[in-house]
C-alpha positions, 0 to 999 in steps of 0.5 A, a space after each residue: 435535505 442536508 447532504 453534508 450531514 454526517 452519516 448515521 451509525 447504521 449507514 457507516 456500518 453498511 459502508 464499512 461492510 461494503 468496503 470489506 466485501 469489495 476487498 475480499 472479492 478483490 483478494 479472491 479474484 487475485 487468488 483465482 487467477 494466480 492460484 496455479 503459479 503461486 502453488 508452484 512456490 508453495 512447497 519451497 516457501 513452506 519449507 522456509 527456504 530463501 532461494 525459490 521463495 523470497 527471490 521469486 515473484 510467485 513466492 513473494 506474492 504467496 507470502 504476502 497473501 499468507 500474511 493477510 490474516 496476521 495483518 488483519 490481527 494487527 489492525 484489530 489490535 491497534 484499533 482496540 488499543 486506540 479506541 481504549 485511549 479514546 482516539 477518534 477514527 481508530 479503525 480507519 487509522 489502524 487500517 491505514 497504518 497496516 495497509 501502507 506497510 502490507 501493500 507497499 513493502 512486497 512491491 518494493 521487495 520485488 523492485 529491489 530484487 537483483 537481476 542475474 547480472 547484479 554487480 557485474 553489468 554497468 548501471 543503466 539509465 533511461 531518461 527519455 519519457 514514454 520510450 520504455 512503456 512499449 517494452 514494459 508490456 501490459 503486465 509491467 505497466 500494471 505492476 508499476 501502477 501497483 508499486 505505490 498504490 497502497 501508499 497513495 490509497 492509505 496515506 491520505 486516510 492517515 495523514 492530513 498533511 498529504 490530503 491533496 492531489 499535488 501532495 500525493 503526486 509529490 509523495 509518489 514521485 519522490 518515493 519512485 525517484 528514491 527507488 530508481 536511484 537505489 537500483 542505479 547505485 546498487 547496480 541491481 541489473 535493472 534499468 533506472 527509467 523515468 517511465 517507471 517514475 511516471 507510472 508509479 506516480 500515476 498509480 499512487 495518484 489514482 489510488 488516492 483518488 479512489 479513497 478520497 471520501 475517506 481522506 483525513 481532514 483534521 487531526 482527531 482529538 481523544 473523545 470525551 468519554 476518555 477524558 477524566 472528570 474535572 474535580 471541583 476546586 476548593 
């Protein structure tokens, strides 16, 4: 048997169905765990008030989940447009585009959220590796792992230029350094820590390895069905 042969259409559909089912299961599990905390911010968010919604962890997570149907609609619209144009792997590219944004922006928002002493207390830096892991705690470590997890998961599916572990490592580390530098320059009452960079980068690499079978290996060209027929010369 040739294990390198491309999968048939039914097999691809089955794999896609399993992937979507796992994603729905993950979202449902997160809702089950976070339901009560999120509902505490629901009245403020539904009223459209900034304070108590977009400046709190529960509020940002709630609005991220509420925006999931809109993101799914954008994926569908992008994929339909690309398929009409004859672009190969239209669904994968569209899911990657929206997934990178929807899964990364909320975590960046949370990391850039100012503390109580923003603009007052001096900026703090921690450059000793592994010293801050103890004070992070399990919840803090998991949160830092997720900051660039979506970027690491979807970027190799979208861009062939980052389809290697060293490049994902460089991408995650570079983005993490930019975030920590911004926290320091803006004096957000946060500690700019080298451990944050290490954990954020680890999360991006682990997520990238999870999506390795869907990495983009080459630049897709428009399919033959979208190319106009050549008229005979003369």
